[in-house]
A tleap script that builds the chain and sets N, CA, C and O, in Angstrom:
source leaprc.protein.ff14SB
mol = sequence {
  NMET ASN LYS VAL ILE THR CYS ILE SER CYS
  PRO LEU GLY CYS LEU LEU GLU VAL GLU LEU
  PHE ASP ASP LYS VAL ALA ASN VAL SER GLY
  ASN SER CYS VAL LYS GLY ILE ALA TYR ALA
  GLU ILE GLU CYS ILE ASN PRO LYS ARG ILE
  VAL THR THR THR VAL ARG VAL GLU ASN GLY
  ASP PHE PRO VAL VAL SER VAL LYS THR GLN
  GLU ALA ILE PRO LYS ASP LYS ILE PHE ASP
  CYS ILE ASN SER LEU LYS ASP VAL CYS VAL
  ASN ALA PRO VAL LYS ILE GLY ASP ILE VAL
  LEU GLU ASN VAL ALA GLU THR GLY VAL ASN
  ILE ILE ALA THR ARG LYS CCYS
}
set mol.1.N position { 12.196 -19.749 13.680 }
set mol.1.CA position { 11.123 -19.999 12.748 }
set mol.1.C position { 11.572 -19.536 11.360 }
set mol.1.O position { 12.247 -18.514 11.233 }
set mol.2.N position { 11.203 -20.278 10.337 }
set mol.2.CA position { 11.526 -19.927 8.956 }
set mol.2.C position { 10.257 -19.625 8.185 }
set mol.2.O position { 9.212 -20.234 8.415 }
set mol.3.N position { 10.361 -18.664 7.255 }
set mol.3.CA position { 9.281 -18.320 6.350 }
set mol.3.C position { 9.836 -18.310 4.947 }
set mol.3.O position { 10.986 -17.927 4.729 }
set mol.4.N position { 9.024 -18.728 3.992 }
set mol.4.CA position { 9.401 -18.637 2.589 }
set mol.4.C position { 8.431 -17.664 1.936 }
set mol.4.O position { 7.216 -17.850 1.997 }
set mol.5.N position { 8.982 -16.617 1.305 }
set mol.5.CA position { 8.161 -15.612 0.645 }
set mol.5.C position { 8.749 -15.313 -0.732 }
set mol.5.O position { 9.931 -15.547 -0.982 }
set mol.6.N position { 7.913 -14.797 -1.608 }
set mol.6.CA position { 8.370 -14.373 -2.930 }
set mol.6.C position { 8.593 -12.873 -2.901 }
set mol.6.O position { 7.686 -12.112 -2.564 }
set mol.7.N position { 9.776 -12.453 -3.247 }
set mol.7.CA position { 10.119 -11.034 -3.266 }
set mol.7.C position { 9.459 -10.356 -4.466 }
set mol.7.O position { 9.473 -10.888 -5.577 }
set mol.8.N position { 8.884 -9.182 -4.231 }
set mol.8.CA position { 8.251 -8.427 -5.312 }
set mol.8.C position { 8.927 -7.075 -5.521 }
set mol.8.O position { 8.348 -6.182 -6.140 }
set mol.9.N position { 10.134 -6.920 -5.014 }
set mol.9.CA position { 10.834 -5.639 -5.137 }
set mol.9.C position { 11.375 -5.374 -6.527 }
set mol.9.O position { 11.545 -4.217 -6.912 }
set mol.10.N position { 11.643 -6.407 -7.277 }
set mol.10.CA position { 12.115 -6.234 -8.653 }
set mol.10.C position { 11.500 -7.359 -9.497 }
set mol.10.O position { 10.848 -8.245 -8.945 }
set mol.11.N position { 11.689 -7.341 -10.792 }
set mol.11.CA position { 11.042 -8.340 -11.661 }
set mol.11.C position { 11.531 -9.779 -11.507 }
set mol.11.O position { 10.907 -10.685 -12.061 }
set mol.12.N position { 12.610 -10.023 -10.785 }
set mol.12.CA position { 13.141 -11.383 -10.677 }
set mol.12.C position { 12.239 -12.326 -9.887 }
set mol.12.O position { 12.184 -13.517 -10.194 }
set mol.13.N position { 11.529 -11.818 -8.874 }
set mol.13.CA position { 10.633 -12.658 -8.080 }
set mol.13.C position { 11.345 -13.758 -7.320 }
set mol.13.O position { 10.916 -14.912 -7.340 }
set mol.14.N position { 12.432 -13.407 -6.650 }
set mol.14.CA position { 13.231 -14.408 -5.916 }
set mol.14.C position { 12.414 -15.059 -4.810 }
set mol.14.O position { 11.586 -14.414 -4.167 }
set mol.15.N position { 12.658 -16.333 -4.603 }
set mol.15.CA position { 12.064 -17.073 -3.500 }
set mol.15.C position { 12.992 -16.905 -2.306 }
set mol.15.O position { 14.105 -17.432 -2.303 }
set mol.16.N position { 12.543 -16.177 -1.297 }
set mol.16.CA position { 13.365 -15.856 -0.142 }
set mol.16.C position { 13.060 -16.786 1.017 }
set mol.16.O position { 11.898 -17.061 1.315 }
set mol.17.N position { 14.099 -17.263 1.664 }
set mol.17.CA position { 13.934 -17.992 2.908 }
set mol.17.C position { 14.383 -17.067 4.023 }
set mol.17.O position { 15.529 -16.620 4.065 }
set mol.18.N position { 13.456 -16.793 4.921 }
set mol.18.CA position { 13.695 -15.821 5.978 }
set mol.18.C position { 13.714 -16.544 7.316 }
set mol.18.O position { 12.756 -17.222 7.687 }
set mol.19.N position { 14.818 -16.388 8.032 }
set mol.19.CA position { 14.926 -16.947 9.380 }
set mol.19.C position { 14.577 -15.851 10.378 }
set mol.19.O position { 15.171 -14.772 10.376 }
set mol.20.N position { 13.602 -16.151 11.230 }
set mol.20.CA position { 13.179 -15.203 12.259 }
set mol.20.C position { 13.623 -15.691 13.630 }
set mol.20.O position { 13.565 -16.883 13.932 }
set mol.21.N position { 14.062 -14.757 14.444 }
set mol.21.CA position { 14.455 -15.069 15.816 }
set mol.21.C position { 13.996 -13.918 16.694 }
set mol.21.O position { 14.354 -12.767 16.442 }
set mol.22.N position { 13.205 -14.214 17.728 }
set mol.22.CA position { 12.650 -13.183 18.615 }
set mol.22.C position { 11.933 -12.081 17.838 }
set mol.22.O position { 12.135 -10.896 18.103 }
set mol.23.N position { 11.094 -12.477 16.877 }
set mol.23.CA position { 10.327 -11.539 16.053 }
set mol.23.C position { 11.203 -10.558 15.286 }
set mol.23.O position { 10.776 -9.441 14.994 }
set mol.24.N position { 12.426 -10.968 14.958 }
set mol.24.CA position { 13.327 -10.163 14.148 }
set mol.24.C position { 13.916 -11.044 13.062 }
set mol.24.O position { 14.062 -12.253 13.239 }
set mol.25.N position { 14.249 -10.432 11.944 }
set mol.25.CA position { 14.868 -11.168 10.846 }
set mol.25.C position { 16.326 -11.423 11.198 }
set mol.25.O position { 17.108 -10.491 11.385 }
set mol.26.N position { 16.676 -12.699 11.284 }
set mol.26.CA position { 18.047 -13.074 11.607 }
set mol.26.C position { 18.873 -13.316 10.355 }
set mol.26.O position { 20.073 -13.044 10.338 }
set mol.27.N position { 18.227 -13.834 9.290 }
set mol.27.CA position { 18.953 -14.140 8.069 }
set mol.27.C position { 17.981 -14.218 6.903 }
set mol.27.O position { 16.838 -14.650 7.057 }
set mol.28.N position { 18.455 -13.787 5.718 }
set mol.28.CA position { 17.679 -13.884 4.491 }
set mol.28.C position { 18.557 -14.553 3.453 }
set mol.28.O position { 19.707 -14.162 3.256 }
set mol.29.N position { 18.015 -15.562 2.790 }
set mol.29.CA position { 18.759 -16.205 1.707 }
set mol.29.C position { 17.840 -16.364 0.506 }
set mol.29.O position { 16.617 -16.328 0.635 }
set mol.30.N position { 18.443 -16.539 -0.659 }
set mol.30.CA position { 17.698 -16.716 -1.893 }
set mol.30.C position { 17.536 -15.440 -2.696 }
set mol.30.O position { 17.012 -15.465 -3.810 }
set mol.31.N position { 17.984 -14.323 -2.137 }
set mol.31.CA position { 17.848 -13.049 -2.836 }
set mol.31.C position { 18.970 -12.854 -3.851 }
set mol.31.O position { 20.120 -13.223 -3.616 }
set mol.32.N position { 18.598 -12.259 -4.991 }
set mol.32.CA position { 19.580 -11.955 -6.030 }
set mol.32.C position { 20.118 -10.532 -5.910 }
set mol.32.O position { 21.148 -10.202 -6.497 }
set mol.33.N position { 19.418 -9.689 -5.147 }
set mol.33.CA position { 19.866 -8.307 -4.967 }
set mol.33.C position { 19.577 -7.867 -3.530 }
set mol.33.O position { 18.885 -8.562 -2.785 }
set mol.34.N position { 20.112 -6.715 -3.156 }
set mol.34.CA position { 19.937 -6.226 -1.783 }
set mol.34.C position { 18.496 -5.832 -1.481 }
set mol.34.O position { 18.100 -5.777 -0.317 }
set mol.35.N position { 17.700 -5.556 -2.531 }
set mol.35.CA position { 16.297 -5.203 -2.305 }
set mol.35.C position { 15.551 -6.335 -1.612 }
set mol.35.O position { 14.609 -6.090 -0.858 }
set mol.36.N position { 15.967 -7.570 -1.863 }
set mol.36.CA position { 15.315 -8.720 -1.260 }
set mol.36.C position { 15.435 -8.739 0.251 }
set mol.36.O position { 14.500 -9.131 0.949 }
set mol.37.N position { 16.568 -8.321 0.751 }
set mol.37.CA position { 16.770 -8.295 2.208 }
set mol.37.C position { 15.833 -7.276 2.837 }
set mol.37.O position { 15.157 -7.575 3.822 }
set mol.38.N position { 15.788 -6.078 2.275 }
set mol.38.CA position { 14.906 -5.031 2.806 }
set mol.38.C position { 13.443 -5.455 2.713 }
set mol.38.O position { 12.669 -5.234 3.645 }
set mol.39.N position { 13.064 -6.063 1.593 }
set mol.39.CA position { 11.685 -6.515 1.428 }
set mol.39.C position { 11.325 -7.567 2.485 }
set mol.39.O position { 10.253 -7.505 3.087 }
set mol.40.N position { 12.215 -8.519 2.706 }
set mol.40.CA position { 11.958 -9.580 3.687 }
set mol.40.C position { 11.759 -9.004 5.081 }
set mol.40.O position { 10.876 -9.445 5.817 }
set mol.41.N position { 12.573 -8.023 5.445 }
set mol.41.CA position { 12.448 -7.428 6.779 }
set mol.41.C position { 11.102 -6.726 6.945 }
set mol.41.O position { 10.454 -6.863 7.983 }
set mol.42.N position { 10.687 -5.985 5.940 }
set mol.42.CA position { 9.400 -5.292 6.033 }
set mol.42.C position { 8.243 -6.285 5.997 }
set mol.42.O position { 7.317 -6.194 6.802 }
set mol.43.N position { 8.296 -7.225 5.071 }
set mol.43.CA position { 7.186 -8.163 4.873 }
set mol.43.C position { 6.982 -9.089 6.069 }
set mol.43.O position { 5.848 -9.451 6.382 }
set mol.44.N position { 8.055 -9.471 6.733 }
set mol.44.CA position { 7.933 -10.412 7.853 }
set mol.44.C position { 7.681 -9.732 9.197 }
set mol.44.O position { 7.113 -10.346 10.100 }
set mol.45.N position { 8.088 -8.494 9.338 }
set mol.45.CA position { 7.938 -7.807 10.622 }
set mol.45.C position { 6.759 -6.844 10.625 }
set mol.45.O position { 5.962 -6.848 11.562 }
set mol.46.N position { 6.639 -6.020 9.591 }
set mol.46.CA position { 5.572 -5.025 9.532 }
set mol.46.C position { 5.124 -4.841 8.083 }
set mol.46.O position { 5.480 -3.848 7.449 }
set mol.47.N position { 4.344 -5.793 7.551 }
set mol.47.CA position { 3.959 -5.714 6.136 }
set mol.47.C position { 3.109 -4.478 5.839 }
set mol.47.O position { 2.239 -4.099 6.623 }
set mol.48.N position { 3.380 -3.862 4.691 }
set mol.48.CA position { 2.657 -2.664 4.259 }
set mol.48.C position { 2.206 -2.847 2.819 }
set mol.48.O position { 2.794 -3.618 2.060 }
set mol.49.N position { 1.151 -2.125 2.458 }
set mol.49.CA position { 0.614 -2.192 1.107 }
set mol.49.C position { 0.139 -0.814 0.656 }
set mol.49.O position { -0.285 0.010 1.466 }
set mol.50.N position { 0.219 -0.582 -0.652 }
set mol.50.CA position { -0.454 0.553 -1.279 }
set mol.50.C position { -1.891 0.098 -1.520 }
set mol.50.O position { -2.118 -1.007 -2.014 }
set mol.51.N position { -2.849 0.934 -1.179 }
set mol.51.CA position { -4.259 0.601 -1.382 }
set mol.51.C position { -4.783 1.439 -2.545 }
set mol.51.O position { -4.600 2.656 -2.574 }
set mol.52.N position { -5.429 0.786 -3.493 }
set mol.52.CA position { -6.056 1.478 -4.617 }
set mol.52.C position { -7.544 1.160 -4.636 }
set mol.52.O position { -7.954 0.030 -4.370 }
set mol.53.N position { -8.341 2.163 -4.952 }
set mol.53.CA position { -9.791 1.981 -5.036 }
set mol.53.C position { -10.369 3.166 -5.804 }
set mol.53.O position { -9.645 3.857 -6.521 }
set mol.54.N position { -11.651 3.399 -5.659 }
set mol.54.CA position { -12.303 4.552 -6.282 }
set mol.54.C position { -13.180 5.251 -5.252 }
set mol.54.O position { -13.598 4.648 -4.264 }
set mol.55.N position { -13.455 6.534 -5.496 }
set mol.55.CA position { -14.439 7.275 -4.705 }
set mol.55.C position { -15.383 7.970 -5.676 }
set mol.55.O position { -15.045 8.201 -6.837 }
set mol.56.N position { -16.557 8.296 -5.185 }
set mol.56.CA position { -17.571 8.933 -6.024 }
set mol.56.C position { -17.204 10.385 -6.348 }
set mol.56.O position { -16.507 11.053 -5.584 }
set mol.57.N position { -17.692 10.850 -7.499 }
set mol.57.CA position { -17.457 12.223 -7.954 }
set mol.57.C position { -18.805 12.857 -8.278 }
set mol.57.O position { -19.660 12.242 -8.915 }
set mol.58.N position { -18.976 14.096 -7.828 }
set mol.58.CA position { -20.160 14.876 -8.200 }
set mol.58.C position { -19.765 15.907 -9.236 }
set mol.58.O position { -18.676 16.478 -9.173 }
set mol.59.N position { -20.659 16.146 -10.198 }
set mol.59.CA position { -20.493 17.175 -11.230 }
set mol.59.C position { -19.291 16.932 -12.143 }
set mol.59.O position { -18.711 17.878 -12.676 }
set mol.60.N position { -18.924 15.676 -12.318 }
set mol.60.CA position { -17.800 15.356 -13.189 }
set mol.60.C position { -18.235 14.606 -14.431 }
set mol.60.O position { -19.409 14.277 -14.599 }
set mol.61.N position { -17.277 14.342 -15.292 }
set mol.61.CA position { -17.551 13.573 -16.503 }
set mol.61.C position { -17.690 12.077 -16.207 }
set mol.61.O position { -18.251 11.330 -17.010 }
set mol.62.N position { -17.179 11.648 -15.055 }
set mol.62.CA position { -17.220 10.244 -14.658 }
set mol.62.C position { -17.834 10.138 -13.270 }
set mol.62.O position { -17.703 11.063 -12.469 }
set mol.63.N position { -18.503 9.027 -12.968 }
set mol.63.CA position { -19.138 8.882 -11.654 }
set mol.63.C position { -18.154 8.594 -10.513 }
set mol.63.O position { -18.466 8.812 -9.342 }
set mol.64.N position { -16.962 8.103 -10.873 }
set mol.64.CA position { -15.949 7.795 -9.856 }
set mol.64.C position { -14.575 8.233 -10.351 }
set mol.64.O position { -14.356 8.429 -11.547 }
set mol.65.N position { -13.656 8.381 -9.398 }
set mol.65.CA position { -12.266 8.676 -9.718 }
set mol.65.C position { -11.388 7.664 -8.978 }
set mol.65.O position { -11.671 7.298 -7.837 }
set mol.66.N position { -10.328 7.223 -9.640 }
set mol.66.CA position { -9.417 6.281 -9.002 }
set mol.66.C position { -8.539 7.021 -7.993 }
set mol.66.O position { -8.111 8.150 -8.232 }
set mol.67.N position { -8.281 6.361 -6.862 }
set mol.67.CA position { -7.471 6.929 -5.794 }
set mol.67.C position { -6.537 5.865 -5.245 }
set mol.67.O position { -6.725 4.671 -5.479 }
set mol.68.N position { -5.522 6.319 -4.507 }
set mol.68.CA position { -4.608 5.385 -3.845 }
set mol.68.C position { -4.016 6.041 -2.618 }
set mol.68.O position { -4.082 7.259 -2.448 }
set mol.69.N position { -3.438 5.213 -1.767 }
set mol.69.CA position { -2.701 5.764 -0.639 }
set mol.69.C position { -1.423 6.387 -1.182 }
set mol.69.O position { -0.812 5.860 -2.112 }
set mol.70.N position { -1.026 7.507 -0.597 }
set mol.70.CA position { 0.152 8.224 -1.077 }
set mol.70.C position { 1.428 7.416 -0.844 }
set mol.70.O position { 2.425 7.596 -1.544 }
set mol.71.N position { 1.386 6.539 0.133 }
set mol.71.CA position { 2.471 5.598 0.404 }
set mol.71.C position { 1.862 4.361 1.045 }
set mol.71.O position { 0.673 4.342 1.364 }
set mol.72.N position { 2.655 3.355 1.228 }
set mol.72.CA position { 2.156 2.101 1.792 }
set mol.72.C position { 1.698 2.307 3.237 }
set mol.72.O position { 2.288 3.079 3.993 }
set mol.73.N position { 0.629 1.594 3.595 }
set mol.73.CA position { 0.119 1.624 4.972 }
set mol.73.C position { 0.233 0.222 5.558 }
set mol.73.O position { 0.333 -0.755 4.815 }
set mol.74.N position { 0.219 0.114 6.899 }
set mol.74.CA position { 0.270 -1.226 7.502 }
set mol.74.C position { -0.860 -2.109 6.973 }
set mol.74.O position { -2.003 -1.672 6.839 }
set mol.75.N position { -0.516 -3.339 6.682 }
set mol.75.CA position { -1.467 -4.279 6.097 }
set mol.75.C position { -2.720 -4.443 6.956 }
set mol.75.O position { -3.813 -4.639 6.423 }
set mol.76.N position { -2.573 -4.364 8.270 }
set mol.76.CA position { -3.732 -4.536 9.148 }
set mol.76.C position { -4.661 -3.315 9.158 }
set mol.76.O position { -5.696 -3.344 9.824 }
set mol.77.N position { -4.314 -2.253 8.439 }
set mol.77.CA position { -5.165 -1.057 8.351 }
set mol.77.C position { -5.917 -0.970 7.022 }
set mol.77.O position { -6.643 -0.003 6.790 }
set mol.78.N position { -5.755 -1.963 6.149 }
set mol.78.CA position { -6.383 -1.902 4.825 }
set mol.78.C position { -7.900 -1.802 4.918 }
set mol.78.O position { -8.494 -0.947 4.261 }
set mol.79.N position { -8.539 -2.648 5.711 }
set mol.79.CA position { -10.000 -2.615 5.796 }
set mol.79.C position { -10.487 -1.314 6.425 }
set mol.79.O position { -11.522 -0.786 6.018 }
set mol.80.N position { -9.755 -0.784 7.415 }
set mol.80.CA position { -10.108 0.514 7.995 }
set mol.80.C position { -10.012 1.609 6.935 }
set mol.80.O position { -10.848 2.511 6.888 }
set mol.81.N position { -9.004 1.524 6.100 }
set mol.81.CA position { -8.814 2.485 5.011 }
set mol.81.C position { -9.996 2.438 4.053 }
set mol.81.O position { -10.574 3.477 3.732 }
set mol.82.N position { -10.357 1.257 3.597 }
set mol.82.CA position { -11.473 1.106 2.661 }
set mol.82.C position { -12.779 1.590 3.291 }
set mol.82.O position { -13.572 2.265 2.634 }
set mol.83.N position { -13.002 1.248 4.555 }
set mol.83.CA position { -14.217 1.701 5.240 }
set mol.83.C position { -14.266 3.219 5.350 }
set mol.83.O position { -15.346 3.805 5.278 }
set mol.84.N position { -13.121 3.864 5.523 }
set mol.84.CA position { -13.063 5.321 5.618 }
set mol.84.C position { -13.456 5.990 4.311 }
set mol.84.O position { -13.892 7.141 4.307 }
set mol.85.N position { -13.305 5.277 3.206 }
set mol.85.CA position { -13.565 5.858 1.889 }
set mol.85.C position { -14.967 5.584 1.350 }
set mol.85.O position { -15.360 6.172 0.342 }
set mol.86.N position { -15.715 4.717 1.991 }
set mol.86.CA position { -16.992 4.291 1.402 }
set mol.86.C position { -17.997 5.425 1.248 }
set mol.86.O position { -18.835 5.370 0.348 }
set mol.87.N position { -17.944 6.448 2.093 }
set mol.87.CA position { -18.896 7.554 1.987 }
set mol.87.C position { -18.263 8.829 1.429 }
set mol.87.O position { -18.907 9.878 1.411 }
set mol.88.N position { -17.032 8.754 0.982 }
set mol.88.CA position { -16.341 9.933 0.447 }
set mol.88.C position { -16.865 10.236 -0.954 }
set mol.88.O position { -17.001 9.342 -1.789 }
set mol.89.N position { -17.153 11.498 -1.191 }
set mol.89.CA position { -17.579 11.967 -2.506 }
set mol.89.C position { -16.870 13.300 -2.740 }
set mol.89.O position { -16.946 14.200 -1.903 }
set mol.90.N position { -16.180 13.429 -3.875 }
set mol.90.CA position { -15.453 14.655 -4.183 }
set mol.90.C position { -16.170 15.411 -5.288 }
set mol.90.O position { -16.890 14.820 -6.094 }
set mol.91.N position { -15.970 16.719 -5.321 }
set mol.91.CA position { -16.548 17.558 -6.367 }
set mol.91.C position { -15.543 17.753 -7.487 }
set mol.91.O position { -14.363 18.005 -7.242 }
set mol.92.N position { -16.018 17.634 -8.715 }
set mol.92.CA position { -15.172 17.891 -9.878 }
set mol.92.C position { -14.917 19.396 -9.961 }
set mol.92.O position { -15.754 20.165 -9.488 }
set mol.93.N position { -13.831 19.841 -10.524 }
set mol.93.CA position { -12.792 19.037 -11.158 }
set mol.93.C position { -11.813 18.457 -10.136 }
set mol.93.O position { -11.569 19.038 -9.078 }
set mol.94.N position { -11.271 17.311 -10.481 }
set mol.94.CA position { -10.269 16.634 -9.663 }
set mol.94.C position { -9.018 16.492 -10.527 }
set mol.94.O position { -9.093 16.118 -11.698 }
set mol.95.N position { -7.859 16.800 -9.923 }
set mol.95.CA position { -6.586 16.660 -10.640 }
set mol.95.C position { -5.783 15.511 -10.043 }
set mol.95.O position { -5.954 15.156 -8.877 }
set mol.96.N position { -4.912 14.941 -10.854 }
set mol.96.CA position { -4.013 13.900 -10.362 }
set mol.96.C position { -3.189 14.473 -9.208 }
set mol.96.O position { -2.603 15.550 -9.324 }
set mol.97.N position { -3.155 13.750 -8.112 }
set mol.97.CA position { -2.391 14.178 -6.944 }
set mol.97.C position { -3.196 14.952 -5.919 }
set mol.97.O position { -2.706 15.200 -4.817 }
set mol.98.N position { -4.434 15.345 -6.256 }
set mol.98.CA position { -5.282 16.024 -5.273 }
set mol.98.C position { -5.503 15.122 -4.066 }
set mol.98.O position { -5.737 13.922 -4.211 }
set mol.99.N position { -5.428 15.700 -2.888 }
set mol.99.CA position { -5.704 14.929 -1.670 }
set mol.99.C position { -7.208 14.777 -1.527 }
set mol.99.O position { -7.944 15.762 -1.479 }
set mol.100.N position { -7.648 13.541 -1.459 }
set mol.100.CA position { -9.065 13.214 -1.336 }
set mol.100.C position { -9.445 13.037 0.125 }
set mol.100.O position { -10.547 13.403 0.532 }
set mol.101.N position { -8.536 12.476 0.916 }
set mol.101.CA position { -8.756 12.260 2.345 }
set mol.101.C position { -7.415 12.280 3.049 }
set mol.101.O position { -6.493 11.566 2.654 }
set mol.102.N position { -7.300 13.087 4.083 }
set mol.102.CA position { -6.061 13.170 4.849 }
set mol.102.C position { -6.043 12.128 5.964 }
set mol.102.O position { -7.082 11.782 6.526 }
set mol.103.N position { -4.861 11.641 6.269 }
set mol.103.CA position { -4.631 10.770 7.421 }
set mol.103.C position { -5.637 9.616 7.491 }
set mol.103.O position { -6.312 9.435 8.504 }
set mol.104.N position { -5.728 8.855 6.429 }
set mol.104.CA position { -6.701 7.772 6.365 }
set mol.104.C position { -6.437 6.752 7.474 }
set mol.104.O position { -5.302 6.328 7.692 }
set mol.105.N position { -7.494 6.375 8.158 }
set mol.105.CA position { -7.450 5.355 9.225 }
set mol.105.C position { -6.349 5.638 10.242 }
set mol.105.O position { -5.750 4.721 10.803 }
set mol.106.N position { -6.094 6.932 10.469 }
set mol.106.CA position { -5.086 7.363 11.449 }
set mol.106.C position { -3.703 6.776 11.179 }
set mol.106.O position { -2.969 6.433 12.107 }
set mol.107.N position { -3.358 6.664 9.890 }
set mol.107.CA position { -2.052 6.130 9.500 }
set mol.107.C position { -1.041 7.240 9.233 }
set mol.107.O position { 0.159 6.977 9.141 }
set mol.108.N position { -1.520 8.487 9.109 }
set mol.108.CA position { -0.654 9.579 8.720 }
set mol.108.C position { -0.466 9.674 7.221 }
set mol.108.O position { 0.298 10.512 6.742 }
set mol.109.N position { -1.161 8.818 6.468 }
set mol.109.CA position { -1.028 8.752 5.008 }
set mol.109.C position { -2.298 9.324 4.371 }
set mol.109.O position { -3.412 9.056 4.820 }
set mol.110.N position { -2.102 10.115 3.320 }
set mol.110.CA position { -3.231 10.694 2.599 }
set mol.110.C position { -3.672 9.803 1.451 }
set mol.110.O position { -2.899 9.005 0.922 }
set mol.111.N position { -4.940 9.960 1.080 }
set mol.111.CA position { -5.479 9.329 -0.124 }
set mol.111.C position { -5.434 10.384 -1.215 }
set mol.111.O position { -5.900 11.506 -1.017 }
set mol.112.N position { -4.867 10.027 -2.380 }
set mol.112.CA position { -4.758 10.981 -3.478 }
set mol.112.C position { -5.437 10.449 -4.742 }
set mol.112.O position { -5.554 9.240 -4.940 }
set mol.113.N position { -5.879 11.376 -5.586 }
set mol.113.CA position { -6.484 11.021 -6.872 }
set mol.113.C position { -5.384 10.576 -7.841 }
set mol.113.O position { -4.281 11.124 -7.839 }
set mol.114.N position { -5.696 9.585 -8.660 }
set mol.114.CA position { -4.717 9.089 -9.619 }
set mol.114.C position { -5.130 9.356 -11.066 }
set mol.114.O position { -4.472 8.894 -11.998 }
set mol.115.N position { -6.212 10.098 -11.248 }
set mol.115.CA position { -6.612 10.540 -12.586 }
set mol.115.C position { -7.378 11.817 -12.453 }
set mol.115.O position { -7.847 12.145 -11.363 }
set mol.116.N position { -7.519 12.549 -13.527 }
set mol.116.CA position { -8.310 13.779 -13.479 }
set mol.116.C position { -9.712 13.503 -13.980 }
set mol.116.O position { -9.934 12.604 -14.792 }
set mol.117.N position { -10.636 14.275 -13.494 }
set mol.117.CA position { -12.005 14.146 -13.975 }
set mol.117.C position { -12.775 15.432 -13.671 }
set mol.117.O position { -13.958 15.534 -13.996 }
savepdb mol mol.pdb
quit
C-alpha cells in the first residue's frame, strides 16, 4: 500500500511517497532530508501530535491560561486529552512550565502552562 503525505519536519514541506508493507514502512521517497524518513515512519505507523488549549484560572489577571502537552501524544488520544482538561481550573499565580495536569489521558505526558498569569 502507498500513502502520500506532506512532511512538516522542516520548512521545505516535501511531498513524501510512503510504501507500507505489513503495517511497516518499507520505503520513503520524495524527501529532501533525513527528517522526512523519520516523519513518515511516525506519521504512518503511530501518528502523534502536540495538543494546545486553555484551562481556567482563579484569582489571576486573566480568566484562562494557555497550556500544551509537554510532548506529542498519540493522535487517537487527543479527544481524551481535551476531555480531561474541560473541568481543570488552576489557581494563580501560574508560571511558564508549571504542570497543570500529570499523565493526561494515561499517556504518561504532562500538561504544562505556556504563559504566566
